[in-house]
DRENVEXPA-501741 format. One line per 4 residues: number of its first residue (from 1); for each residue z, y, x of N, C-alpha, C, O. Coordinates in Angstrom, 1 decimal, always signed. Each point is the difference from the previous one (the first is absolute). Layout:
BEGIN
NUM> Z:Y:X:Z:Y:X:Z:Y:X:Z:Y:X | ...
END
This chain:
BEGIN
1> +177.4:-15.9:+117.0:+1.3:-0.3:+0.5:+1.1:+0.9:-0.6:+0.5:-0.4:-1.1 | -0.2:+1.5:+1.8:+1.1:+0.8:-0.5:-0.6:+1.4:-0.3:-1.0:+0.5:+0.5 | +1.8:+0.2:-1.4:-0.4:+1.4:-0.2:+1.0:+0.9:+0.7:+1.2:-0.1:-0.2 | -1.7:+0.9:+1.1:+0.8:+0.8:+1.0:-0.2:+1.5:-0.2:-1.1:+0.4:-0.2
5> +2.2:+0.3:+0.2:+0.0:+1.5:-0.1:+0.3:+0.5:+1.4:+1.0:-0.4:+0.6 | -1.9:+1.2:+0.0:+0.1:+0.5:+1.3:+0.2:+1.5:-0.1:-0.9:+0.7:-0.5 | +1.9:-0.1:+1.1:+0.3:+1.4:+0.0:+0.1:+0.6:+1.4:+0.8:-0.5:+0.8 | -1.7:+1.4:-0.5:+0.1:+0.7:+1.3:-0.9:+1.2:+0.1:-1.0:+0.1:-0.7
9> +1.4:+0.8:+1.5:-0.8:+1.3:+0.1:-1.2:+0.0:+0.9:-0.9:+0.8:-0.2 | +0.9:-1.7:+1.1:-1.1:-0.1:+1.0:-1.2:-0.8:-0.6:+0.1:-1.2:-0.1 | -1.1:+1.9:-0.3:-1.2:-0.7:-0.7:-0.6:-1.1:+0.9:-0.4:-1.0:-0.5 | +0.3:+1.3:+1.8:-0.6:-1.0:+0.9:+0.9:-1.3:+0.1:-0.6:-1.1:-0.1
13> +1.9:+1.3:+0.2:+0.9:-1.2:+0.0:-0.1:-0.7:-1.3:+0.0:-1.2:+0.0 | +0.1:+1.9:-1.1:+0.0:-0.6:-1.3:-1.3:-0.8:-0.2:+0.0:-1.1:-0.6 | -1.2:+1.7:+1.1:-1.2:-0.7:-0.2:+0.0:-1.3:+0.9:-0.5:-1.1:-0.5 | +1.0:+1.2:+1.7:+0.0:-1.2:+0.9:+0.9:-1.1:-0.6:-0.4:-1.2:+0.0
17> +1.6:+1.6:-0.5:+0.9:-1.0:-0.5:-0.5:-0.6:-1.3:+0.0:-1.2:-0.2 | -0.6:+2.0:-0.7:-0.5:-0.5:-1.3:-1.2:-0.9:+0.3:-0.2:-1.0:-0.7 | -0.6:+1.3:+1.7:-1.2:-0.8:+0.3:+0.5:-1.4:+0.5:-0.6:-1.0:-0.4 | +1.6:+1.0:+1.3:+0.5:-1.2:+0.5:+0.6:-0.9:-1.1:-0.2:-1.2:-0.1
21> +1.0:+1.9:-0.8:+0.6:-0.7:-1.1:-1.1:-0.6:-1.0:+0.2:-1.1:-0.5 | -1.2:+1.9:+0.2:-1.1:-0.4:-0.9:-0.7:-1.2:+0.7:-0.4:-0.9:-0.7 | +0.2:+1.0:+2.0:-0.7:-1.1:+0.7:+0.8:-1.3:-0.1:-0.6:-1.1:+0.0 | +1.9:+1.2:-0.2:+0.9:-1.2:-0.1:+0.0:-0.4:-1.5:+0.8:-1.0:-0.3
25> -1.5:+1.7:-0.6:-0.1:-0.4:-1.4:+0.9:+0.7:-0.9:+0.1:-0.4:-1.2 | +0.6:+1.4:+1.6:+0.9:+0.8:-0.8:-0.7:+1.1:-0.7:-1.0:+0.6:+0.4 | +1.6:-0.2:-1.6:-0.5:+1.2:-0.7:+0.9:+1.1:+0.4:+1.3:-0.1:-0.1 | -1.8:+1.2:+0.6:+0.8:+1.1:+0.6:-0.4:+1.3:-0.7:-1.1:+0.4:-0.2
29> +2.2:+0.3:-0.2:-0.2:+1.4:-0.6:+0.8:+0.9:+1.0:+1.1:-0.3:+0.4 | -1.6:+1.5:-0.1:+0.6:+0.9:+0.9:+0.5:+1.3:-0.7:-0.5:+0.4:-1.0 | +1.5:+0.2:+1.6:+0.5:+1.3:-0.4:+0.4:+0.8:+1.3:+0.4:-0.6:+1.0 | -0.4:+1.9:-1.1:+0.4:+0.8:+1.2:+1.5:+0.4:-0.1:+0.6:+0.2:+1.1
33> -0.1:+0.0:-2.2:+1.4:+0.4:-0.2:+0.8:-0.9:-0.9:-0.5:-0.7:-0.8 | +1.9:+0.8:+0.9:+0.9:-0.8:-0.7:-0.2:+0.2:-1.5:+0.0:-0.9:-0.8 | -0.2:+2.2:+0.4:-0.1:+0.3:-1.5:-1.2:-0.7:-0.6:+0.0:-0.6:-1.1 | -1.1:+0.6:+1.9:-1.2:-0.7:-0.5:+0.2:-1.5:+0.0:-0.5:-0.7:-1.0
37> +1.1:+0.2:+2.0:+0.2:-1.5:+0.1:+1.0:-0.4:-1.2:-0.3:-1.1:-0.6 | +1.3:+1.9:+0.3:+0.9:-0.4:-1.1:-0.7:+0.0:-1.3:+0.2:-0.9:-0.8 | -1.0:+1.9:+0.6:-0.8:+0.1:-1.3:-0.9:-1.3:-0.1:+0.0:-0.5:-1.1 | -0.6:+0.1:+2.1:-0.9:-1.1:-0.1:+0.8:-1.3:-0.1:-0.4:-1.0:-0.6
41> +1.6:+0.9:+1.3:+0.9:-1.2:-0.1:+0.5:-0.1:-1.5:+0.3:-1.1:-0.4 | -0.1:+2.2:-0.3:+0.4:+0.0:-1.4:-1.1:-0.5:-0.9:+0.3:-0.5:-1.1 | -1.5:+0.7:+1.5:-1.1:-0.4:-0.9:-0.4:-1.5:+0.1:-0.6:-0.5:-0.9 | +0.8:-0.1:+2.1:-0.4:-1.4:+0.2:+1.0:-0.7:+0.8:+0.8:+0.6:+0.8
45> -0.9:-1.9:-0.9:+0.9:-0.9:+0.8:-0.7:-0.3:+1.4:-1.1:-0.3:+0.0 | +1.9:+0.5:+1.0:-0.4:-0.3:+1.4:+0.8:-1.1:+0.6:+1.2:-0.2:-0.4 | -1.7:-0.6:+1.3:+0.7:-1.1:+0.7:+0.7:+0.5:+1.2:+1.0:-0.6:+0.5 | -1.4:+1.7:+0.1:+0.5:+0.5:+1.3:-0.3:+1.5:+0.1:-1.0:+0.5:-0.4
49> +1.9:+0.2:+1.1:-0.1:+1.4:+0.3:+0.0:+0.2:+1.5:+1.0:-0.5:+0.6 | -2.0:+1.1:+0.0:+0.1:+0.4:+1.4:+0.0:+1.5:+0.0:-0.9:+0.7:-0.5 | +1.9:-0.1:+1.1:+0.1:+1.5:+0.0:+0.3:+0.5:+1.4:+0.8:-0.5:+0.7 | -1.5:+1.6:-0.4:+0.3:+0.8:+1.2:+1.4:+0.7:-0.2:+0.3:+0.4:-1.2
53> +0.5:-0.3:+2.2:+1.3:+0.6:-0.1:-0.1:+1.5:-0.1:+0.6:+0.7:-0.8 | -1.4:-0.1:+1.7:-0.1:+1.4:+0.2:-1.4:+0.5:-0.5:-1.0:-0.5:+0.5 | +1.0:+1.5:-1.4:-1.3:+0.5:-0.5:-0.1:+1.4:+0.4:+0.9:+0.8:-0.1 | -2.1:-0.4:+0.6:-0.2:+1.3:+0.5:-1.2:+0.6:-0.8:-0.9:-0.7:-0.4
57> +0.9:+2.0:+0.3:-1.2:+0.8:-0.5:-0.3:+1.0:+1.1:+0.7:+0.0:+1.1 | -1.6:+0.9:-1.3:-0.3:+1.0:+0.9:+1.2:+0.9:+0.3:+0.1:+0.7:+1.0 | +0.8:-0.6:-2.0:+1.2:+0.9:+0.2:+1.1:-0.7:+0.7:+1.0:+0.6:+0.3 | -1.1:-1.9:+0.0:+1.1:-0.8:+0.7:+0.4:-1.2:-0.9:-0.6:-0.4:-0.9
61> +1.8:-0.1:+1.3:+0.6:-1.1:-0.7:+0.4:+0.4:-1.4:+0.6:+1.1:-0.2 | -0.9:-2.0:-0.8:+0.4:+0.3:-1.4:+1.0:-1.0:-0.4:+0.1:-1.1:+0.5 | +0.8:+1.4:-1.5:+1.0:-0.9:-0.5:-0.6:-1.1:-0.9:+0.7:-0.9:-0.3 | -2.0:+1.0:+0.0:-0.6:-0.9:-0.9:-0.6:-1.3:+0.8:-1.1:-0.3:-0.2
65> +2.0:-0.3:+1.0:-0.4:-1.1:+0.8:+0.6:-1.3:-0.3:+0.5:-0.2:-1.1 | -0.6:-0.7:+2.0:+0.4:-1.4:-0.2:+1.5:-0.2:-0.3:+0.4:-0.8:-0.8 | +0.5:+1.6:+1.5:+1.4:-0.1:-0.3:+0.3:+0.4:-1.4:+0.9:-0.7:-0.6 | -1.5:+1.7:+0.1:+0.2:+0.3:-1.4:-0.5:-1.1:-0.9:+0.7:-0.4:-1.0
69> -1.9:-0.1:+1.3:-0.5:-1.1:-0.8:+0.9:-1.2:+0.0:+0.3:-0.6:-1.1 | +0.2:+0.2:+2.2:+0.9:-1.2:+0.1:+1.3:+0.3:-0.8:+0.4:-0.9:-0.7 | +0.1:+2.1:+0.9:+1.3:+0.3:-0.7:-0.2:+0.0:-1.5:+0.9:-0.4:-0.8 | -2.1:+0.8:+0.3:-0.3:+0.0:-1.4:-0.1:-1.4:-0.6:+0.2:-0.2:-1.2
73> -0.6:-0.7:+2.1:-0.1:-1.4:-0.5:+1.3:-0.8:+0.2:+0.2:-1.0:-0.7 | +0.6:+1.4:+1.6:+1.2:-0.9:+0.4:+1.4:+0.6:-0.4:+0.9:-0.8:-0.3 | -0.7:+2.1:+0.4:+1.4:+0.5:-0.1:+0.4:+0.0:-1.5:-0.7:+0.6:-0.8 | +1.8:-1.2:+0.5:+0.5:+0.0:-1.4:+0.1:+1.4:-0.5:+0.4:+0.9:+0.7
77> -0.8:-0.8:-1.9:+0.0:+1.3:-0.7:-1.2:+0.9:+0.2:-0.2:+0.9:-0.7 | -0.6:-1.3:+1.7:-1.3:+0.7:+0.3:-1.2:-0.9:-0.3:-1.1:+0.5:+0.1 | +1.4:-1.7:-0.4:-1.1:-0.9:-0.2:-0.9:+0.4:-1.2:+0.5:+0.4:-1.1 | -1.8:-0.3:+1.3:-0.9:+0.5:-1.0:-0.9:-1.0:-0.6:-0.7:+0.2:-1.0
81> +0.6:-1.4:+1.6:-1.0:-1.0:-0.4:+0.6:-1.3:-0.6:+1.2:-0.3:+0.3 | -1.9:-0.4:-1.0:+0.5:-1.3:-0.5:-0.1:-1.0:+1.1:+0.9:-0.9:+0.0 | -1.8:+1.0:+0.9:-0.1:-1.0:+1.1:+0.6:+0.6:+1.3:-0.7:+0.2:+1.0 | +2.0:+0.0:-1.0:+0.6:+0.6:+1.2:+0.3:-1.1:+1.1:+0.5:+0.4:+1.0
85> -0.8:-1.6:-1.3:+0.2:-1.1:+1.0:-1.2:-0.2:+0.8:-0.1:-0.9:+0.8 | -0.9:+1.7:-1.0:-1.3:-0.1:+0.8:+0.3:+0.0:+1.5:+0.7:+0.9:+0.4 | -1.2:-1.8:+0.4:+0.2:+0.0:+1.4:-0.6:+1.3:+0.6:-1.1:+0.5:-0.4 | +1.8:+0.1:+1.3:-0.5:+1.3:+0.7:+0.0:-0.2:+1.5:+0.9:-0.5:+0.6
89> -2.1:+0.8:+0.0:-0.1:+0.1:+1.4:-0.2:+1.5:+0.4:-1.0:+0.6:-0.5 | +1.9:-0.1:+1.3:-0.1:+1.4:+0.5:-0.7:+0.0:+1.3:+0.1:-0.9:+0.8 | -0.9:+1.9:-0.6:-0.8:+0.2:+1.3:+0.3:+1.4:+0.5:+0.2:+0.9:-0.8 | -0.3:-0.7:+2.2:+0.2:+1.3:+0.5:-0.6:+0.1:+1.4:+0.1:-1.0:+0.8
93> -0.7:+2.1:-0.5:-0.5:+0.3:+1.3:+1.0:+0.9:+0.8:-0.3:+0.4:+1.1 | +1.4:+0.0:-1.7:+1.0:+0.8:+0.6:+0.9:-0.7:+1.0:+0.9:+0.6:+0.6 | -1.0:-1.9:-0.5:+0.9:-0.7:+0.8:+0.0:+0.4:+1.5:+1.0:-0.1:+0.6 | -2.1:+0.5:-0.1:-0.1:+0.5:+1.4:+0.9:+1.2:+0.2:+0.4:+0.3:+1.1
97> -0.3:+0.5:-2.1:+0.8:+1.3:+0.1:+1.5:-0.2:-0.3:+0.8:+0.6:+0.7 | -0.5:-1.5:-1.6:+1.4:-0.1:-0.4:+0.6:-1.3:+0.4:+1.3:-0.2:-0.1 | -2.0:-0.7:+0.6:+0.5:-1.3:+0.3:-0.2:-1.0:-1.0:+0.3:+0.2:-1.2 | -0.8:-1.4:+1.5:-0.4:-1.0:-0.9:+1.2:-0.4:-0.9:-0.1:-0.1:-1.2
101> +1.3:-0.2:+1.8:+1.1:-0.4:-0.8:+0.4:+0.9:-1.1:+0.3:-0.4:-1.1 | -0.3:+1.7:+1.5:+0.5:+1.0:-1.0:-0.9:+0.2:-1.1:+0.4:+0.0:-1.2 | -1.7:+0.3:+1.4:-0.9:+0.3:-1.0:-0.3:-1.2:-1.0:-0.3:+0.2:-1.2 | +0.3:-1.4:+1.7:-0.3:-1.1:-0.8:+1.3:-0.6:-0.7:-0.1:-0.8:-0.9
105> +1.2:+1.2:+1.4:+1.3:-0.4:-0.6:+0.2:+0.7:-1.4:+0.5:-0.6:-0.9 | -0.8:+1.9:+0.9:+0.3:+0.7:-1.3:-0.7:-0.5:-1.2:+0.7:-0.2:-1.0 | -2.0:-0.2:+1.0:-0.6:-0.6:-1.2:+0.6:-1.3:-0.4:+0.2:-0.3:-1.1 | +0.2:-0.5:+2.1:+0.7:-1.2:-0.3:+1.4:+0.2:-0.6:+0.3:-0.7:-1.0
109> +0.4:+1.7:+1.5:+1.3:+0.4:-0.7:-0.2:+0.4:-1.4:+0.9:-0.2:-0.8 | -2.1:+0.8:+0.5:-0.2:+0.4:-1.4:-0.5:-1.1:-0.9:-0.1:+0.1:-1.2 | -0.3:-1.2:+1.8:-0.4:-1.2:-0.8:-1.4:-0.5:+0.3:-0.5:-0.9:-0.7 | -0.2:+1.4:+1.7:-1.3:-0.5:+0.4:+0.2:-1.5:+0.6:+1.0:-0.2:+0.6
113> -1.9:-0.6:-0.9:+0.1:-1.4:+0.5:-0.5:-0.2:+1.4:+0.5:-0.9:+0.7 | -1.3:+1.8:-0.2:-0.5:-0.1:+1.4:-0.5:+1.4:+0.5:-0.1:+0.9:-0.8 | -0.1:-0.8:+2.1:-0.5:+1.2:+0.6:-0.8:-0.3:+1.2:+0.3:-0.9:+0.8 | -1.4:+1.7:-0.7:-1.0:-0.2:+1.1:-0.2:+1.4:+0.7:-0.1:+1.0:-0.7
117> -0.1:-1.0:+2.0:-0.3:+1.2:+0.7:-1.5:+0.1:+0.2:-0.7:-1.0:+0.2 | +0.2:+2.2:-0.3:-1.4:+0.3:+0.3:-0.2:+0.1:+1.5:+0.9:+0.5:+0.7 | -2.0:-0.8:-0.1:-1.2:-0.6:-0.7:+0.3:-1.4:-0.4:+0.7:-0.8:+0.6 | -1.2:+0.5:-1.8:+0.3:-1.3:-0.6:-1.1:-1.0:+0.4:-1.2:+0.2:-0.2
121> +1.7:-1.3:+0.7:-0.8:-1.2:+0.3:-0.3:-0.7:-1.3:+0.9:-0.4:-0.7 | -2.2:+0.2:+0.4:-0.4:-0.6:-1.2:+0.5:-1.4:-0.2:+0.6:-0.2:-1.1 | -0.6:-0.7:+2.1:+0.6:-1.3:-0.3:+1.5:+0.1:-0.3:+0.5:-0.8:-0.8 | +0.2:+1.7:+1.4:+1.4:+0.2:-0.2:+0.2:+0.5:-1.5:+0.9:-0.5:-0.7
125> -1.7:+1.5:+0.3:+0.0:+0.5:-1.4:-0.2:-1.2:-1.0:+0.8:-0.1:-0.9 | -1.8:-0.6:+1.2:-0.4:-1.1:-1.0:+1.1:-1.1:+0.0:+0.3:-0.5:-1.1 | +0.3:+0.2:+2.2:+1.2:-0.9:+0.0:+1.2:+0.5:-0.7:+0.6:-0.7:-0.8 | -0.4:+2.0:+1.0:+1.1:+0.7:-0.8:-0.2:+0.0:-1.5:+0.9:-0.3:-0.8
129> -2.2:+0.6:+0.4:-0.3:-0.1:-1.4:+0.2:-1.4:-0.5:+0.6:-0.1:-1.1 | -1.1:-0.9:+1.8:+0.1:-1.4:-0.5:+1.5:-0.3:-0.2:+0.4:-0.7:-1.0 | +0.4:+1.1:+2.0:+1.4:-0.4:-0.1:+0.7:+0.6:-1.2:+0.9:-0.6:-0.6 | -1.3:+1.8:+0.2:+0.7:+0.6:-1.1:-0.6:-0.4:-1.3:+0.7:+0.1:-1.1
133> -1.9:-0.5:+1.1:-0.6:-0.5:-1.3:+0.4:-1.4:-0.3:+0.0:-0.4:-1.2 | +0.5:-0.4:+2.2:+0.4:-1.4:-0.2:+1.4:-0.1:-0.5:+0.5:-1.1:-0.3 | +0.3:+2.2:+0.4:+1.4:-0.1:-0.4:+0.2:+0.2:-1.5:+1.2:+0.0:-0.4
END
């Protein structure tokens, strides 16, 4: 079906999402940080990007997260790839702390096509993926 790049720091969540997407027939490649995802996006064409908004390491939140990735793909003058129109779905588990409207509005303002709150319901994810692949 589609070739999807998935970026997120939580290995368990990435495994669950990539498994669900693969079960739906998609080819999925994963990355933990924006820099790694950008490098891989430059090497191959993808049909869709799913990115976690906030990335953490043992030291805390790092700037190498989804907002950086979205801005590198969408903001004029910062665009790094030939396929900057790739649909982007942002995901975040921080919505319970900061409020759903606030945390999911920011990636949309930067140019993400959609946003989902964790925990992610698989049927909702697959429906969101389908909707962005059909446009």
